[in-house]
N, C-alpha and C positions, 0 to 999 in steps of 0.2 A: 847861334845856340848866345851868343855872347850879345851880338846885334839887337836880336830879340829883347834880352831883362836888360838893356838897356836904353833901348827903346821907353821901355817900362817907366827906369825908374825915374829917366828925362817925361815921360806924361806924368809922368806926382810930382814931380818939383815943382813943375809951368805949376800945375793947379795946388799945388802948392804954397807958391810966390802972392796968386792972385789970391788976394785977401776977402775979396766978395763973393769966389768960386768957393773958396771955402767954406766960408761959413754958411753956405749955403748946399753941398755938397755933402749927404746925405751915406750912408754906409751901404743899399744898397746902388746906389749911382755909382761909389770906388766898385761894390760887386760887379756888376754889369759891365764897367770897363773890363773885370782880368776878363766876365768872361769872353765878350765879345774881342779882346786881344785871342784871346786862345783860340777863338774862333778861326785866326787869318791858318795861312797857309804858314810862315813861319809859326803860329803855334803850337802847329798839329808835327809839325819837324821837329819840335823845339820835344814835342810831348817821346814822339817818336827816337832820338837818341836818350833821353833820358830812362824811358825801357827796355833804353842795350844797354845802360850803364846798371853792373852787378852791387855798387855801390846806392845807388840810388830802389835796385828793389831790394837790397834789407832793409831800407827803409823802410817799404811797403808794408814789410813784418809788423803789425801794431798791437802793443802786448800793455800800452797801458791804456788801464779803462775810463780816464777823462779824454783819452789820444782820439780811443776809441766809440765815444755818444757823441763827439763838437764829428768827426771823419765819414761818421753815419748820419747824421743830420742833414751836413752838407750835401753828402751826396744820394739825400734822398730825397733833398727840396728838389722841389719844382722846378728851376734853374738849370739843373744841376744835368738832372733825368732832357731837358732837351737837351744841351751841350755833349753830354756822350750818346744819343741817339747822332746830331749831323757828324761828332766827330767819327765815331764806328759808322758810318756810311762814307766813308774816304778804304779803298781797300784796300792801300801803303797800308792803315794805325789798322787797320785788319788784321796782315797778313805778319805786321813787329809784335802785335798782343796776342796771337797766333805762332809763334816763332815762342815768344821770350817764355811759352807755360804749357812748350811739346814738351820737357824733360818732366814735369812735373807733374802731368796729361799720363801721362805714358806709367807713371810711375807709379800713378794712384789708379789706371787700370786693373796693372799687374798687382795689385792688393788684390783688386773685388776678383777680379779669374778667382782667385786662392778662398777667396770665403763661401762657402760652404750657401748662407741666409743669400748671399747674391749670385752665385748660382742657381738655386729655387726662383727668386723670382726671374730671373732669366730665361728658364725651362716654362713656367707657366706665364710668361710676356709669351716668346713663342708655341704655345703649346693651346694659343686660345685661336680657336675658328672666323675668327676672320683674320690675323696677322698669319696661318697660314696658307688662309688663299693670295694671298696676295703677297706670299712667297711663290705659292708656284704660280704664279702671273708675273713676276718679277724673272721666275725660275724661265719660264717659258718663251720669253718673249724674243722676238729677234736680235733684240743689244745682245740683250745678255748673253745668244746662245758665240753670237761671233765672242765676247772674251773671253768663253770660255777656250772654243776652240785655239783661238792666241794664245787666250794660257800653255791647254795642249801641247800646240804648234812650238811654242817656247820651249820648255819643257823638253820635248825631244830633242830636238837641236841643242839644249842643250850640251857643252861639252863633256861638266858631271856625269847629264845619262847618260850623254854616247859610252862613255868610258866604263859605269856600270854595265852596261847594254855589251859590253866585249866580254869582261871579263868573265859575264852569267855563261854570257855562248862560251867562253871555255871552258872552266869548269864540265858546263855542260855536255863537252867536246870529250872531253876530257875520262869525265868519268863516268862516258858512256864508249869512248874502245878501252878502256879498263872490259866494261862486261864483255862487251866484246872478243875481246881475248882468251876467258878464263872460260867461256862456250866455246872459242877455237880447240881448247887444251883438253875439254875434259871431249868435246870432238871426240878428239887426234887420242886417248890414252882406248874408246869404248872398239874403235879399228881396234887398233894392236892388242888390245883383249883380244877380239874378235878373229884377228886372221893367228895369234898364236893357238886357241882353238882346235880352229881347222890343219893347222897345222900336225898337231898331236892326235885328231881324228888318220891323215892320211898314216898316221906311221902302222895307226891300228889294221889298218885293213892292210899294208906290205905281209903287219907280222903274219897274217889269217892266214893270208894267200903262202906265205912259204909253209906256214904248215898247209 
């Protein structure tokens, strides 16, 4: 990164030393040199490193109106548009930008999900007939089925899920054992009551025979 900035300073210094070149070099030419330098591999690496630094991210949050206007006019220019198109074609640069904004995107999505108006918009969007057909086609596709099967398989085979299944089996087995014990006890009580009744009947018959 230091080498890159030293190279830029050296280029500007050499251009300043040449009086003829300095007199003819315009703002557009200087801007073109800067843009061409940033489009090099060293320039992209420097931008990636800058985006990874927290202090530079804080500088991106601009509050002054004049700075905002100047930045907007620069970013919305044709040269800047071409530059960012070429820059975002680099997979590494796109990955760095996505990682630097990942937490902010997650926070935004969490807040949006809690918003009732956003929920209604999502329901209306997914409730459209065309969208429902697309979702049905996606769910019926072989790739989606394979993914769902893999998810179900991983869920079933996960240690946490197996532990929960074992706990449910133990609970259901214990409840079934208690219920079985209660029915056995109730049946034994009925048998004892029946035996007592038959014993009473035998004593009555003995008394009648003696008479």
